[in-house]
C-alpha positions in Angstrom: 0.0 0.0 0.0 1.1 3.5 -0.7 2.3 5.8 2.1 2.2 3.0 4.7 -1.7 3.0 4.6 -3.5 -0.2 5.6 -6.7 -1.0 3.8 -9.5 -3.5 4.4 -10.3 -6.3 1.9 -8.3 -7.9 -0.8 -7.7 -5.1 -3.2 -4.6 -3.0 -3.3 -6.4 -0.2 -5.1 -10.1 0.7 -5.1 -11.7 0.4 -8.6 -13.5 3.4 -10.1 -16.5 4.4 -8.1 -19.7 5.4 -9.8 -21.7 8.1 -8.1 -25.4 8.9 -8.4 -28.5 9.9 -6.5 -31.5 8.0 -5.3 -34.7 9.6 -4.2 -36.0 8.1 -1.0 -39.8 8.0 -1.0 -40.3 5.8 2.0 -38.3 4.8 5.1 -35.3 2.9 3.9 -32.6 0.8 5.5 -29.0 0.5 4.3 -27.2 -2.6 5.7 -23.5 -3.2 4.9 -21.5 -6.2 6.1 -18.3 -8.0 5.5 -18.2 -11.6 4.1 -17.5 -12.9 7.6 -21.2 -12.6 8.4 -22.3 -14.9 5.6 -19.4 -17.3 6.1 -20.5 -17.9 9.7 -21.9 -21.4 10.1 -24.6 -21.8 12.9 -25.1 -24.7 15.3 -27.2 -26.6 12.7 -24.3 -26.4 10.2 -26.2 -23.8 8.1 -24.6 -20.5 7.1 -26.5 -17.2 7.1 -27.1 -16.0 3.5 -28.4 -12.8 1.9 -32.0 -14.0 2.1 -31.7 -14.5 5.8 -30.2 -11.0 6.2 -33.0 -9.6 4.1 -35.6 -11.2 6.4 -33.7 -9.9 9.5 -33.9 -6.2 8.3 -37.2 -6.0 6.4 -39.4 -5.2 9.4 -40.6 -2.1 11.2 -37.8 -2.4 13.9 -35.1 0.2 13.9 -31.8 -0.8 12.1 -29.9 -0.9 15.4 -32.4 -3.4 16.8 -32.0 -5.5 13.6 -28.2 -5.5 14.1 -28.4 -6.4 17.8 -30.7 -9.2 16.9 -28.4 -10.6 14.3 -25.4 -10.3 16.6 -27.4 -12.2 19.3 -28.8 -14.9 17.1 -25.5 -15.6 15.5 -23.7 -15.5 18.9 -21.1 -13.1 17.4 -20.0 -11.7 20.8 -20.1 -15.1 22.6 -16.8 -16.8 21.9 -18.4 -18.4 18.9 -15.9 -21.0 17.6 -17.5 -20.9 14.1 -16.1 -17.4 13.6 -12.9 -17.6 11.5 -13.1 -14.3 9.7 -13.8 -10.7 10.8 -17.4 -9.5 10.9 -18.2 -5.9 10.4 -21.7 -4.5 10.2 -22.9 -1.0 9.5 -26.5 0.0 9.2 -28.3 3.3 8.5 -31.9 4.4 8.1 -33.1 7.1 5.7 -36.4 8.9 5.9 -38.0 11.0 3.1 
């Protein structure tokens, strides 16, 4: 990396970023996560996939409540031996 900077992920350089605008017409949630979340295998040997994540956030609860529920259900803060990669989650809510 240039100038001694350390980056996240597997890319040395970020590819071109396209910018744009989206008009929010109803309450909307933005949920970002690293691949460690979907690589996590639960007690039943089943990993969480994007459809599970979608189900976890498409409800009237606030995004912080959704995140706390995922962390609790996946036992992310409980010395979970199934965690072998970092897990980062960021959530935001937008209102028109």
